[in-house]
N, C-alpha and C positions, 0 to 999 in steps of 0.2 A: 567400415560400413556403419558402425554405430555412430561415429562422428557426423557422417552425412545425414543420418536420420535426425539427430539432435539439431543440426544446423537447419535442415528443412522445416522442422516443426517450429523452431525459433523464428525463422523468416515468416512463416504463415501467421504465427501469433502476433508478430510485430506489425504485419500488414493489416490484420484484423483490428488491432488496437488503433492504428492510424485511421482506418476507415470509421471506426466507432467514434473517435474523438472529432473527426471532421463532421460527422453527422450531428454531433451534439455541440456545435459551436454557437448556438443562439445565446445571446446575453440574457441572463435572468437576474432579477433583483436579489441582492444578498444584504439583508439588514443585520447590522451589528447592533449591540445593545443600545447605543446612543447615536443619534444622527440620521442623516439621510441614507437610504439604501444605495449600495454600490451595484453597478451592473457589471457582472462578471460572466464570462463564458461558462456554460454548463460543463464543458470538458475540463476546464480548470478546476472547478469544484469537485468533479469526480476524481481527478488526479490527486488533488490534495487529500481527499477523503481516503483514497486507497493507500496513499503513502503514509498517512497517519495511522491507519489500521495496521499496516505492515510494521511500522516502528513500534507501536504498542504491543503487537504480538511478539516481536523480538525481545522487547524489554521484559515482558511477563515471562517468556520462556527462560531468559537469562536469570531472572530473579528466582524462578522456580528451581532451576538447575543449581544455583548457588545455595539456596536454602536446603535443598536435598543433600548436597555435598556436605554442608555443615552438620546436618542431622546424622549422616553416616559417620562422620568423624567423631561426633560426640558419643555415638553408640559404641565405638571401638574402645574408648577410654574407660 
């Protein structure tokens, strides 16, 4: 029963994500520091931003956990 609920929620979230990305497919100018602006789909910018945020969060949590483990080990000695 629990697996069916998780699967159902995952399918609904995936569907909503696809609809959201489809609605935001308009190209927007993305200007890098030098040069002409690139025209990139808004959905691509949103996806890259979300993935960057996820990766940064995982990195910070990993570093926090590692530094906490080191501090606990140094207190034991």
